[in-house]
C-alpha atoms as a printed R data frame, in Angstrom:
    type eleno elety resid chain resno       x       y       z
1   ATOM     1    CA   UNK     A     1  -1.736   7.075  11.377
2   ATOM     2    CA   UNK     A     2   1.374   8.565   9.794
3   ATOM     3    CA   UNK     A     3   2.713   7.527   6.394
4   ATOM     4    CA   UNK     A     4   5.588   5.726   8.135
5   ATOM     5    CA   UNK     A     5   3.215   3.819  10.415
6   ATOM     6    CA   UNK     A     6   1.044   2.844   7.452
7   ATOM     7    CA   UNK     A     7   4.093   1.711   5.464
8   ATOM     8    CA   UNK     A     8   5.183  -0.447   8.418
9   ATOM     9    CA   UNK     A     9   1.713  -1.972   8.805
10  ATOM    10    CA   UNK     A    10   1.509  -2.709   5.074
11  ATOM    11    CA   UNK     A    11   5.038  -4.146   5.051
12  ATOM    12    CA   UNK     A    12   4.085  -6.577   7.812
13  ATOM    13    CA   UNK     A    13   0.600  -7.540   6.732
14  ATOM    14    CA   UNK     A    14   0.913  -7.464   2.940
15  ATOM    15    CA   UNK     A    15   4.590  -7.947   2.138
16  ATOM    16    CA   UNK     A    16   5.264 -10.390   4.987
17  ATOM    17    CA   UNK     A    17   8.274  -8.414   6.192
18  ATOM    18    CA   UNK     A    18   9.382  -7.991   9.784
19  ATOM    19    CA   UNK     A    19   9.561  -4.383  10.944
20  ATOM    20    CA   UNK     A    20  12.540  -3.410  13.075
21  ATOM    21    CA   UNK     A    21  13.908   0.052  13.845
22  ATOM    22    CA   UNK     A    22  15.103   1.733  10.651
23  ATOM    23    CA   UNK     A    23  14.572  -1.273   8.354
24  ATOM    24    CA   UNK     A    24  12.362  -4.021   7.050
25  ATOM    25    CA   UNK     A    25  13.645  -7.574   7.288
26  ATOM    26    CA   UNK     A    26  12.593  -9.262   4.042
27  ATOM    27    CA   UNK     A    27  13.732 -12.799   4.836
28  ATOM    28    CA   UNK     A    28  16.709 -14.702   3.525
29  ATOM    29    CA   UNK     A    29  19.103 -12.326   5.294
30  ATOM    30    CA   UNK     A    30  17.843  -9.472   3.109
31  ATOM    31    CA   UNK     A    31  16.715  -6.119   4.456
32  ATOM    32    CA   UNK     A    32  15.557  -2.766   3.183
33  ATOM    33    CA   UNK     A    33  16.018   0.621   4.865
34  ATOM    34    CA   UNK     A    34  12.631   1.995   5.908
35  ATOM    35    CA   UNK     A    35  13.115   5.142   3.844
36  ATOM    36    CA   UNK     A    36  13.372   2.971   0.719
37  ATOM    37    CA   UNK     A    37   9.771   1.675   0.956
38  ATOM    38    CA   UNK     A    38   7.286   4.549   0.921
39  ATOM    39    CA   UNK     A    39   4.157   3.252  -0.814
40  ATOM    40    CA   UNK     A    40   2.055   6.305   0.082
41  ATOM    41    CA   UNK     A    41   4.495   8.624  -1.692
42  ATOM    42    CA   UNK     A    42   6.409   6.618  -4.305
43  ATOM    43    CA   UNK     A    43   4.492   5.172  -7.264
44  ATOM    44    CA   UNK     A    44   6.924   2.282  -7.811
45  ATOM    45    CA   UNK     A    45   6.603   1.291  -4.141
46  ATOM    46    CA   UNK     A    46   2.809   1.524  -4.401
47  ATOM    47    CA   UNK     A    47   2.826  -0.855  -7.369
48  ATOM    48    CA   UNK     A    48   5.208  -3.154  -5.483
49  ATOM    49    CA   UNK     A    49   2.665  -3.171  -2.659
50  ATOM    50    CA   UNK     A    50  -0.174  -3.864  -5.091
51  ATOM    51    CA   UNK     A    51   1.780  -6.768  -6.574
52  ATOM    52    CA   UNK     A    52   2.539  -8.097  -3.083
53  ATOM    53    CA   UNK     A    53  -1.147  -7.913  -2.170
54  ATOM    54    CA   UNK     A    54  -1.968 -10.103  -5.177
55  ATOM    55    CA   UNK     A    55  -5.477  -8.704  -5.608
56  ATOM    56    CA   UNK     A    56  -8.121 -10.783  -7.315
57  ATOM    57    CA   UNK     A    57  -9.016  -7.644  -9.218
58  ATOM    58    CA   UNK     A    58  -8.029  -3.993  -9.257
59  ATOM    59    CA   UNK     A    59  -8.897  -0.881 -11.188
60  ATOM    60    CA   UNK     A    60  -7.193   2.512 -11.242
61  ATOM    61    CA   UNK     A    61  -8.992   5.352 -12.962
62  ATOM    62    CA   UNK     A    62  -8.778   9.096 -13.087
63  ATOM    63    CA   UNK     A    63 -10.563  12.105 -14.436
64  ATOM    64    CA   UNK     A    64  -9.540  15.293 -16.218
65  ATOM    65    CA   UNK     A    65  -9.309  17.146 -12.883
66  ATOM    66    CA   UNK     A    66  -6.547  14.874 -11.538
67  ATOM    67    CA   UNK     A    67  -8.744  12.842  -9.187
68  ATOM    68    CA   UNK     A    68  -7.790   9.186  -8.819
69  ATOM    69    CA   UNK     A    69 -10.022   6.258  -7.863
70  ATOM    70    CA   UNK     A    70  -8.487   2.924  -6.895
71  ATOM    71    CA   UNK     A    71 -10.653  -0.137  -6.334
72  ATOM    72    CA   UNK     A    72  -9.202  -3.472  -5.216
73  ATOM    73    CA   UNK     A    73 -10.665  -6.864  -4.398
74  ATOM    74    CA   UNK     A    74  -8.512  -9.017  -2.142
75  ATOM    75    CA   UNK     A    75  -9.862 -12.268  -0.763
76  ATOM    76    CA   UNK     A    76 -13.444 -11.238  -1.444
77  ATOM    77    CA   UNK     A    77 -13.078  -7.863   0.277
78  ATOM    78    CA   UNK     A    78 -13.642  -4.866  -1.987
79  ATOM    79    CA   UNK     A    79 -12.288  -1.470  -1.034
80  ATOM    80    CA   UNK     A    80 -11.906   1.899  -2.709
81  ATOM    81    CA   UNK     A    81  -9.796   4.966  -2.127
82  ATOM    82    CA   UNK     A    82  -9.934   8.365  -3.819
83  ATOM    83    CA   UNK     A    83  -7.570  11.298  -3.952
84  ATOM    84    CA   UNK     A    84  -5.176  13.244  -6.098
85  ATOM    85    CA   UNK     A    85  -2.169  11.052  -5.241
86  ATOM    86    CA   UNK     A    86  -2.035   7.702  -7.027
87  ATOM    87    CA   UNK     A    87   0.428   6.114  -4.554
88  ATOM    88    CA   UNK     A    88  -1.665   7.223  -1.575
89  ATOM    89    CA   UNK     A    89  -4.907   5.964  -3.142
90  ATOM    90    CA   UNK     A    90  -3.337   2.569  -3.923
91  ATOM    91    CA   UNK     A    91  -1.931   2.271  -0.391
92  ATOM    92    CA   UNK     A    92  -5.207   3.249   1.268
93  ATOM    93    CA   UNK     A    93  -7.271   0.875  -0.886
94  ATOM    94    CA   UNK     A    94  -4.948  -2.055  -0.163
95  ATOM    95    CA   UNK     A    95  -4.837  -1.175   3.539
96  ATOM    96    CA   UNK     A    96  -8.629  -1.147   3.774
97  ATOM    97    CA   UNK     A    97  -8.896  -4.461   1.938
98  ATOM    98    CA   UNK     A    98  -6.534  -6.200   4.369
99  ATOM    99    CA   UNK     A    99  -8.191  -4.721   7.453
100 ATOM   100    CA   UNK     A   100  -5.919  -1.799   8.296
101 ATOM   101    CA   UNK     A   101  -8.055   1.143   9.377
102 ATOM   102    CA   UNK     A   102  -6.824   4.402   7.884
103 ATOM   103    CA   UNK     A   103  -8.426   7.804   7.983
104 ATOM   104    CA   UNK     A   104  -8.070   9.583   4.604
């Protein structure tokens, strides 16, 4: 799954947006160009996704080597993602918790 495909799946399932070519329809006649929501690459978008997911609990930790561990609990489902990219780890952890299968 590409970053764009993952962003689209997360936009639909987590944010509640409708995905159309080149944009996300956010409701209320509002829309966002697809290039403006990149949760796997942009930290602010990743936190927007995390907020939209409304996890029961989450934890983001790192070590002195730059490795990141994100753990989320959404609706009783616990998932973790690791990596060197914080936005990617957040996106993958949220995706796994809501049932989107992603290969790291």
